[in-house]
PyMOL CGO cylinders between C-alpha atoms (Angstrom):
from pymol import cmd
from pymol.cgo import CYLINDER

trace = [
    CYLINDER, -25.96, 64.24, -11.63, -23.64, 64.42, -14.04, 0.3, 1, 1, 1, 1, 1, 1,
    CYLINDER, -23.64, 64.42, -14.04, -25.70, 62.43, -15.92, 0.3, 1, 1, 1, 1, 1, 1,
    CYLINDER, -25.70, 62.43, -15.92, -29.16, 64.35, -15.51, 0.3, 1, 1, 1, 1, 1, 1,
    CYLINDER, -29.16, 64.35, -15.51, -27.20, 67.37, -16.46, 0.3, 1, 1, 1, 1, 1, 1,
    CYLINDER, -27.20, 67.37, -16.46, -25.71, 65.54, -19.51, 0.3, 1, 1, 1, 1, 1, 1,
    CYLINDER, -25.71, 65.54, -19.51, -29.62, 64.31, -20.31, 0.3, 1, 1, 1, 1, 1, 1,
    CYLINDER, -29.62, 64.31, -20.31, -31.03, 67.65, -19.80, 0.3, 1, 1, 1, 1, 1, 1,
    CYLINDER, -31.03, 67.65, -19.80, -28.57, 69.08, -22.10, 0.3, 1, 1, 1, 1, 1, 1,
    CYLINDER, -28.57, 69.08, -22.10, -29.66, 66.53, -24.41, 0.3, 1, 1, 1, 1, 1, 1,
    CYLINDER, -29.66, 66.53, -24.41, -33.56, 66.99, -23.94, 0.3, 1, 1, 1, 1, 1, 1,
    CYLINDER, -33.56, 66.99, -23.94, -32.90, 70.98, -24.59, 0.3, 1, 1, 1, 1, 1, 1,
    CYLINDER, -32.90, 70.98, -24.59, -30.52, 70.21, -27.78, 0.3, 1, 1, 1, 1, 1, 1,
    CYLINDER, -30.52, 70.21, -27.78, -33.36, 67.94, -29.79, 0.3, 1, 1, 1, 1, 1, 1,
    CYLINDER, -33.36, 67.94, -29.79, -35.87, 70.04, -28.82, 0.3, 1, 1, 1, 1, 1, 1,
    CYLINDER, -35.87, 70.04, -28.82, -34.70, 73.59, -29.86, 0.3, 1, 1, 1, 1, 1, 1,
    CYLINDER, -34.70, 73.59, -29.86, -31.29, 72.89, -31.55, 0.3, 1, 1, 1, 1, 1, 1,
    CYLINDER, -31.29, 72.89, -31.55, -29.48, 74.47, -28.56, 0.3, 1, 1, 1, 1, 1, 1,
    CYLINDER, -29.48, 74.47, -28.56, -27.75, 74.51, -25.16, 0.3, 1, 1, 1, 1, 1, 1,
    CYLINDER, -27.75, 74.51, -25.16, -28.44, 77.05, -22.58, 0.3, 1, 1, 1, 1, 1, 1,
    CYLINDER, -28.44, 77.05, -22.58, -25.42, 78.07, -21.28, 0.3, 1, 1, 1, 1, 1, 1,
    CYLINDER, -25.42, 78.07, -21.28, -27.06, 78.30, -17.41, 0.3, 1, 1, 1, 1, 1, 1,
    CYLINDER, -27.06, 78.30, -17.41, -26.87, 74.32, -18.21, 0.3, 1, 1, 1, 1, 1, 1,
    CYLINDER, -26.87, 74.32, -18.21, -23.33, 74.24, -19.28, 0.3, 1, 1, 1, 1, 1, 1,
    CYLINDER, -23.33, 74.24, -19.28, -22.63, 76.28, -16.15, 0.3, 1, 1, 1, 1, 1, 1,
    CYLINDER, -22.63, 76.28, -16.15, -24.23, 73.99, -13.95, 0.3, 1, 1, 1, 1, 1, 1,
    CYLINDER, -24.23, 73.99, -13.95, -22.31, 71.04, -15.14, 0.3, 1, 1, 1, 1, 1, 1,
    CYLINDER, -22.31, 71.04, -15.14, -18.98, 73.16, -15.01, 0.3, 1, 1, 1, 1, 1, 1,
    CYLINDER, -18.98, 73.16, -15.01, -19.24, 74.22, -11.52, 0.3, 1, 1, 1, 1, 1, 1,
    CYLINDER, -19.24, 74.22, -11.52, -20.66, 71.21, -10.29, 0.3, 1, 1, 1, 1, 1, 1,
    CYLINDER, -20.66, 71.21, -10.29, -18.01, 69.27, -12.06, 0.3, 1, 1, 1, 1, 1, 1,
    CYLINDER, -18.01, 69.27, -12.06, -15.27, 71.33, -9.95, 0.3, 1, 1, 1, 1, 1, 1,
    CYLINDER, -15.27, 71.33, -9.95, -17.34, 71.33, -6.75, 0.3, 1, 1, 1, 1, 1, 1,
    CYLINDER, -17.34, 71.33, -6.75, -17.36, 67.43, -6.90, 0.3, 1, 1, 1, 1, 1, 1,
    CYLINDER, -17.36, 67.43, -6.90, -13.41, 67.68, -7.31, 0.3, 1, 1, 1, 1, 1, 1,
    CYLINDER, -13.41, 67.68, -7.31, -12.93, 69.27, -4.18, 0.3, 1, 1, 1, 1, 1, 1,
    CYLINDER, -12.93, 69.27, -4.18, -14.70, 66.33, -2.48, 0.3, 1, 1, 1, 1, 1, 1,
    CYLINDER, -14.70, 66.33, -2.48, -11.66, 63.72, -3.70, 0.3, 1, 1, 1, 1, 1, 1,
    CYLINDER, -11.66, 63.72, -3.70, -9.01, 62.74, -0.79, 0.3, 1, 1, 1, 1, 1, 1,
    CYLINDER, -9.01, 62.74, -0.79, -6.90, 65.50, -2.60, 0.3, 1, 1, 1, 1, 1, 1,
    CYLINDER, -6.90, 65.50, -2.60, -8.60, 68.22, -3.88, 0.3, 1, 1, 1, 1, 1, 1,
    CYLINDER, -8.60, 68.22, -3.88, -6.40, 70.38, -5.06, 0.3, 1, 1, 1, 1, 1, 1,
    CYLINDER, -6.40, 70.38, -5.06, -4.84, 67.65, -7.28, 0.3, 1, 1, 1, 1, 1, 1,
    CYLINDER, -4.84, 67.65, -7.28, -8.12, 66.93, -8.48, 0.3, 1, 1, 1, 1, 1, 1,
    CYLINDER, -8.12, 66.93, -8.48, -9.47, 70.45, -8.94, 0.3, 1, 1, 1, 1, 1, 1,
    CYLINDER, -9.47, 70.45, -8.94, -6.43, 70.55, -10.84, 0.3, 1, 1, 1, 1, 1, 1,
    CYLINDER, -6.43, 70.55, -10.84, -7.25, 67.66, -13.11, 0.3, 1, 1, 1, 1, 1, 1,
    CYLINDER, -7.25, 67.66, -13.11, -10.89, 68.97, -13.56, 0.3, 1, 1, 1, 1, 1, 1,
    CYLINDER, -10.89, 68.97, -13.56, -9.60, 71.96, -14.76, 0.3, 1, 1, 1, 1, 1, 1,
    CYLINDER, -9.60, 71.96, -14.76, -7.64, 70.62, -17.06, 0.3, 1, 1, 1, 1, 1, 1,
    CYLINDER, -7.64, 70.62, -17.06, -10.50, 68.25, -18.26, 0.3, 1, 1, 1, 1, 1, 1,
    CYLINDER, -10.50, 68.25, -18.26, -12.58, 71.49, -18.91, 0.3, 1, 1, 1, 1, 1, 1,
    CYLINDER, -12.58, 71.49, -18.91, -9.52, 72.76, -21.48, 0.3, 1, 1, 1, 1, 1, 1,
    CYLINDER, -9.52, 72.76, -21.48, -9.19, 69.64, -23.10, 0.3, 1, 1, 1, 1, 1, 1,
    CYLINDER, -9.19, 69.64, -23.10, -12.69, 69.32, -23.83, 0.3, 1, 1, 1, 1, 1, 1,
    CYLINDER, -12.69, 69.32, -23.83, -12.86, 73.13, -25.19, 0.3, 1, 1, 1, 1, 1, 1,
    CYLINDER, -12.86, 73.13, -25.19, -9.45, 72.93, -27.37, 0.3, 1, 1, 1, 1, 1, 1,
    CYLINDER, -9.45, 72.93, -27.37, -10.68, 69.66, -28.79, 0.3, 1, 1, 1, 1, 1, 1,
    CYLINDER, -10.68, 69.66, -28.79, -13.67, 70.89, -30.17, 0.3, 1, 1, 1, 1, 1, 1,
    CYLINDER, -13.67, 70.89, -30.17, -13.30, 74.55, -31.10, 0.3, 1, 1, 1, 1, 1, 1,
    CYLINDER, -13.30, 74.55, -31.10, -12.21, 74.48, -34.47, 0.3, 1, 1, 1, 1, 1, 1,
    CYLINDER, -12.21, 74.48, -34.47, -15.14, 72.47, -35.03, 0.3, 1, 1, 1, 1, 1, 1,
    CYLINDER, -15.14, 72.47, -35.03, -16.86, 76.09, -33.90, 0.3, 1, 1, 1, 1, 1, 1,
    CYLINDER, -16.86, 76.09, -33.90, -14.22, 78.20, -35.93, 0.3, 1, 1, 1, 1, 1, 1,
    CYLINDER, -14.22, 78.20, -35.93, -14.93, 76.40, -39.02, 0.3, 1, 1, 1, 1, 1, 1,
    CYLINDER, -14.93, 76.40, -39.02, -18.66, 76.94, -38.32, 0.3, 1, 1, 1, 1, 1, 1,
    CYLINDER, -18.66, 76.94, -38.32, -19.66, 73.08, -38.51, 0.3, 1, 1, 1, 1, 1, 1,
    CYLINDER, -19.66, 73.08, -38.51, -20.56, 72.88, -34.53, 0.3, 1, 1, 1, 1, 1, 1,
    CYLINDER, -20.56, 72.88, -34.53, -22.07, 75.57, -31.74, 0.3, 1, 1, 1, 1, 1, 1,
    CYLINDER, -22.07, 75.57, -31.74, -20.71, 77.75, -29.57, 0.3, 1, 1, 1, 1, 1, 1,
    CYLINDER, -20.71, 77.75, -29.57, -23.14, 75.69, -27.27, 0.3, 1, 1, 1, 1, 1, 1,
    CYLINDER, -23.14, 75.69, -27.27, -21.58, 72.10, -28.30, 0.3, 1, 1, 1, 1, 1, 1,
    CYLINDER, -21.58, 72.10, -28.30, -18.10, 73.40, -27.25, 0.3, 1, 1, 1, 1, 1, 1,
    CYLINDER, -18.10, 73.40, -27.25, -19.44, 74.96, -24.14, 0.3, 1, 1, 1, 1, 1, 1,
    CYLINDER, -19.44, 74.96, -24.14, -21.14, 71.70, -23.34, 0.3, 1, 1, 1, 1, 1, 1,
    CYLINDER, -21.14, 71.70, -23.34, -18.22, 69.02, -23.86, 0.3, 1, 1, 1, 1, 1, 1,
    CYLINDER, -18.22, 69.02, -23.86, -15.50, 71.71, -22.02, 0.3, 1, 1, 1, 1, 1, 1,
    CYLINDER, -15.50, 71.71, -22.02, -17.95, 72.00, -19.16, 0.3, 1, 1, 1, 1, 1, 1,
    CYLINDER, -17.95, 72.00, -19.16, -17.89, 67.94, -19.20, 0.3, 1, 1, 1, 1, 1, 1,
    CYLINDER, -17.89, 67.94, -19.20, -14.62, 67.66, -19.16, 0.3, 1, 1, 1, 1, 1, 1,
    CYLINDER, -14.62, 67.66, -19.16, -15.22, 69.04, -15.76, 0.3, 1, 1, 1, 1, 1, 1,
    CYLINDER, -15.22, 69.04, -15.76, -16.31, 65.68, -14.38, 0.3, 1, 1, 1, 1, 1, 1,
    CYLINDER, -16.31, 65.68, -14.38, -14.50, 63.30, -16.84, 0.3, 1, 1, 1, 1, 1, 1,
    CYLINDER, -14.50, 63.30, -16.84, -10.72, 64.74, -16.01, 0.3, 1, 1, 1, 1, 1, 1,
    CYLINDER, -10.72, 64.74, -16.01, -7.80, 65.21, -18.96, 0.3, 1, 1, 1, 1, 1, 1,
    CYLINDER, -7.80, 65.21, -18.96, -7.53, 61.53, -20.06, 0.3, 1, 1, 1, 1, 1, 1,
    CYLINDER, -7.53, 61.53, -20.06, -11.36, 60.40, -19.98, 0.3, 1, 1, 1, 1, 1, 1,
    CYLINDER, -11.36, 60.40, -19.98, -12.20, 63.81, -21.79, 0.3, 1, 1, 1, 1, 1, 1,
    CYLINDER, -12.20, 63.81, -21.79, -9.76, 62.65, -24.67, 0.3, 1, 1, 1, 1, 1, 1,
    CYLINDER, -9.76, 62.65, -24.67, -11.90, 58.94, -24.46, 0.3, 1, 1, 1, 1, 1, 1,
    CYLINDER, -11.90, 58.94, -24.46, -15.30, 60.23, -24.66, 0.3, 1, 1, 1, 1, 1, 1,
    CYLINDER, -15.30, 60.23, -24.66, -14.81, 62.69, -27.50, 0.3, 1, 1, 1, 1, 1, 1,
    CYLINDER, -14.81, 62.69, -27.50, -13.66, 60.30, -29.46, 0.3, 1, 1, 1, 1, 1, 1,
    CYLINDER, -13.66, 60.30, -29.46, -16.25, 57.92, -28.70, 0.3, 1, 1, 1, 1, 1, 1,
    CYLINDER, -16.25, 57.92, -28.70, -18.74, 60.70, -29.06, 0.3, 1, 1, 1, 1, 1, 1,
    CYLINDER, -18.74, 60.70, -29.06, -16.98, 61.31, -33.28, 0.3, 1, 1, 1, 1, 1, 1,
    CYLINDER, -16.98, 61.31, -33.28, -18.25, 58.12, -33.64, 0.3, 1, 1, 1, 1, 1, 1,
    CYLINDER, -18.25, 58.12, -33.64, -21.28, 58.81, -32.35, 0.3, 1, 1, 1, 1, 1, 1,
    CYLINDER, -21.28, 58.81, -32.35, -21.98, 61.32, -34.32, 0.3, 1, 1, 1, 1, 1, 1,
    CYLINDER, -21.98, 61.32, -34.32, -20.84, 60.51, -37.34, 0.3, 1, 1, 1, 1, 1, 1,
    CYLINDER, -20.84, 60.51, -37.34, -23.45, 57.51, -36.71, 0.3, 1, 1, 1, 1, 1, 1,
    CYLINDER, -23.45, 57.51, -36.71, -25.97, 60.62, -35.50, 0.3, 1, 1, 1, 1, 1, 1,
    CYLINDER, -25.97, 60.62, -35.50, -24.79, 61.97, -39.08, 0.3, 1, 1, 1, 1, 1, 1,
    CYLINDER, -24.79, 61.97, -39.08, -26.06, 59.22, -41.60, 0.3, 1, 1, 1, 1, 1, 1,
    CYLINDER, -26.06, 59.22, -41.60, -29.11, 58.64, -39.21, 0.3, 1, 1, 1, 1, 1, 1,
    CYLINDER, -29.11, 58.64, -39.21, -30.05, 62.42, -40.06, 0.3, 1, 1, 1, 1, 1, 1,
    CYLINDER, -30.05, 62.42, -40.06, -29.40, 62.25, -43.95, 0.3, 1, 1, 1, 1, 1, 1,
    CYLINDER, -29.40, 62.25, -43.95, -31.59, 58.24, -44.28, 0.3, 1, 1, 1, 1, 1, 1,
    CYLINDER, -31.59, 58.24, -44.28, -34.14, 60.57, -42.07, 0.3, 1, 1, 1, 1, 1, 1,
    CYLINDER, -34.14, 60.57, -42.07, -33.80, 63.55, -45.41, 0.3, 1, 1, 1, 1, 1, 1,
    CYLINDER, -33.80, 63.55, -45.41, -33.55, 61.30, -48.04, 0.3, 1, 1, 1, 1, 1, 1,
    CYLINDER, -33.55, 61.30, -48.04, -29.77, 63.03, -48.44, 0.3, 1, 1, 1, 1, 1, 1,
    CYLINDER, -29.77, 63.03, -48.44, -27.82, 60.08, -47.70, 0.3, 1, 1, 1, 1, 1, 1,
    CYLINDER, -27.82, 60.08, -47.70, -27.00, 59.23, -51.29, 0.3, 1, 1, 1, 1, 1, 1,
    CYLINDER, -27.00, 59.23, -51.29, -26.26, 62.92, -52.84, 0.3, 1, 1, 1, 1, 1, 1,
    CYLINDER, -26.26, 62.92, -52.84, -24.09, 63.56, -49.65, 0.3, 1, 1, 1, 1, 1, 1,
    CYLINDER, -24.09, 63.56, -49.65, -22.00, 60.32, -50.53, 0.3, 1, 1, 1, 1, 1, 1,
    CYLINDER, -22.00, 60.32, -50.53, -21.91, 61.00, -54.30, 0.3, 1, 1, 1, 1, 1, 1,
    CYLINDER, -21.91, 61.00, -54.30, -20.29, 64.66, -53.97, 0.3, 1, 1, 1, 1, 1, 1,
    CYLINDER, -20.29, 64.66, -53.97, -18.17, 62.94, -51.42, 0.3, 1, 1, 1, 1, 1, 1,
    CYLINDER, -18.17, 62.94, -51.42, -17.15, 59.95, -54.33, 0.3, 1, 1, 1, 1, 1, 1,
    CYLINDER, -17.15, 59.95, -54.33, -16.24, 63.62, -56.39, 0.3, 1, 1, 1, 1, 1, 1,
    CYLINDER, -16.24, 63.62, -56.39, -13.96, 65.09, -54.19, 0.3, 1, 1, 1, 1, 1, 1,
    CYLINDER, -13.96, 65.09, -54.19, -12.56, 62.06, -53.29, 0.3, 1, 1, 1, 1, 1, 1,
    CYLINDER, -12.56, 62.06, -53.29, -11.74, 60.90, -56.82, 0.3, 1, 1, 1, 1, 1, 1,
    CYLINDER, -11.74, 60.90, -56.82, -10.64, 64.62, -57.49, 0.3, 1, 1, 1, 1, 1, 1,
    CYLINDER, -10.64, 64.62, -57.49, -8.35, 64.45, -54.98, 0.3, 1, 1, 1, 1, 1, 1,
    CYLINDER, -8.35, 64.45, -54.98, -9.76, 68.02, -53.30, 0.3, 1, 1, 1, 1, 1, 1,
    CYLINDER, -9.76, 68.02, -53.30, -12.09, 69.30, -51.26, 0.3, 1, 1, 1, 1, 1, 1,
    CYLINDER, -12.09, 69.30, -51.26, -12.32, 72.56, -53.86, 0.3, 1, 1, 1, 1, 1, 1,
    CYLINDER, -12.32, 72.56, -53.86, -14.49, 69.87, -56.30, 0.3, 1, 1, 1, 1, 1, 1,
    CYLINDER, -14.49, 69.87, -56.30, -17.18, 70.07, -53.80, 0.3, 1, 1, 1, 1, 1, 1,
    CYLINDER, -17.18, 70.07, -53.80, -19.75, 72.50, -54.50, 0.3, 1, 1, 1, 1, 1, 1,
    CYLINDER, -19.75, 72.50, -54.50, -20.84, 74.55, -51.70, 0.3, 1, 1, 1, 1, 1, 1,
    CYLINDER, -20.84, 74.55, -51.70, -23.85, 73.09, -50.38, 0.3, 1, 1, 1, 1, 1, 1,
    CYLINDER, -23.85, 73.09, -50.38, -22.35, 70.17, -50.18, 0.3, 1, 1, 1, 1, 1, 1,
    CYLINDER, -22.35, 70.17, -50.18, -20.53, 71.43, -47.43, 0.3, 1, 1, 1, 1, 1, 1,
    CYLINDER, -20.53, 71.43, -47.43, -23.28, 74.12, -46.05, 0.3, 1, 1, 1, 1, 1, 1,
    CYLINDER, -23.28, 74.12, -46.05, -26.50, 72.22, -45.94, 0.3, 1, 1, 1, 1, 1, 1,
    CYLINDER, -26.50, 72.22, -45.94, -29.98, 72.95, -46.99, 0.3, 1, 1, 1, 1, 1, 1,
    CYLINDER, -29.98, 72.95, -46.99, -32.23, 75.83, -45.94, 0.3, 1, 1, 1, 1, 1, 1,
    CYLINDER, -32.23, 75.83, -45.94, -34.78, 73.39, -44.73, 0.3, 1, 1, 1, 1, 1, 1,
    CYLINDER, -34.78, 73.39, -44.73, -32.00, 71.17, -43.24, 0.3, 1, 1, 1, 1, 1, 1,
    CYLINDER, -32.00, 71.17, -43.24, -31.69, 71.88, -39.42, 0.3, 1, 1, 1, 1, 1, 1,
    CYLINDER, -31.69, 71.88, -39.42, -28.47, 71.76, -37.44, 0.3, 1, 1, 1, 1, 1, 1,
    CYLINDER, -28.47, 71.76, -37.44, -27.66, 68.49, -36.07, 0.3, 1, 1, 1, 1, 1, 1,
    CYLINDER, -27.66, 68.49, -36.07, -27.84, 67.63, -32.14, 0.3, 1, 1, 1, 1, 1, 1,
    CYLINDER, -27.84, 67.63, -32.14, -24.31, 67.28, -31.79, 0.3, 1, 1, 1, 1, 1, 1,
    CYLINDER, -24.31, 67.28, -31.79, -24.77, 67.64, -27.64, 0.3, 1, 1, 1, 1, 1, 1,
    CYLINDER, -24.77, 67.64, -27.64, -26.57, 64.40, -28.41, 0.3, 1, 1, 1, 1, 1, 1,
    CYLINDER, -26.57, 64.40, -28.41, -23.25, 62.93, -29.32, 0.3, 1, 1, 1, 1, 1, 1,
    CYLINDER, -23.25, 62.93, -29.32, -20.93, 64.58, -26.72, 0.3, 1, 1, 1, 1, 1, 1,
    CYLINDER, -20.93, 64.58, -26.72, -23.14, 63.61, -24.34, 0.3, 1, 1, 1, 1, 1, 1,
    CYLINDER, -23.14, 63.61, -24.34, -23.13, 60.69, -24.99, 0.3, 1, 1, 1, 1, 1, 1,
    CYLINDER, -23.13, 60.69, -24.99, -19.78, 60.01, -25.60, 0.3, 1, 1, 1, 1, 1, 1,
    CYLINDER, -19.78, 60.01, -25.60, -18.87, 61.30, -21.82, 0.3, 1, 1, 1, 1, 1, 1,
    CYLINDER, -18.87, 61.30, -21.82, -21.60, 59.28, -20.36, 0.3, 1, 1, 1, 1, 1, 1,
    CYLINDER, -21.60, 59.28, -20.36, -20.33, 55.95, -22.08, 0.3, 1, 1, 1, 1, 1, 1,
    CYLINDER, -20.33, 55.95, -22.08, -16.86, 56.65, -21.00, 0.3, 1, 1, 1, 1, 1, 1,
    CYLINDER, -16.86, 56.65, -21.00, -18.03, 57.81, -17.27, 0.3, 1, 1, 1, 1, 1, 1,
    CYLINDER, -18.03, 57.81, -17.27, -19.95, 55.05, -16.86, 0.3, 1, 1, 1, 1, 1, 1,
    CYLINDER, -19.95, 55.05, -16.86, -17.76, 52.32, -18.58, 0.3, 1, 1, 1, 1, 1, 1,
    CYLINDER, -17.76, 52.32, -18.58, -14.83, 51.80, -16.56, 0.3, 1, 1, 1, 1, 1, 1,
    CYLINDER, -14.83, 51.80, -16.56, -13.39, 49.53, -19.19, 0.3, 1, 1, 1, 1, 1, 1,
    CYLINDER, -13.39, 49.53, -19.19, -12.51, 53.13, -20.87, 0.3, 1, 1, 1, 1, 1, 1,
    CYLINDER, -12.51, 53.13, -20.87, -10.84, 54.17, -18.27, 0.3, 1, 1, 1, 1, 1, 1,
]
cmd.load_cgo(trace, "trace")
């Protein structure tokens, strides 16, 4: 069920660049209900709630700085309900790597990778992000937002399905 719900989030994010609140709520509630089926349900529910909180805290700053949508933050927090606190941290690390790769692929497809790399080199050589032109930080109007929910889902799925990462 967890995997199917995350895949549904990927599909909607790719199609519309949005993750519906109803889907986020389904992931969250089903994660908490699943925790109640454990041998020690109250401990498991506590770990599930902790995973939710950690998933939210990890990504909320990115929303506040305008580089990630609120739906992405809620989506990952809900996934944390299934993963628990430790696996949520690991999933966030995997998602960050996948998100970086996804950003490079999108920049390549939009033929903007060279421009972004030159701007980053300028910022690095001056020792300040203040030297970046505003358009280096704010995407072009014709550019669609990055479907970061895909990276978040991949991070959660990899950690959930690869036992050696837990």
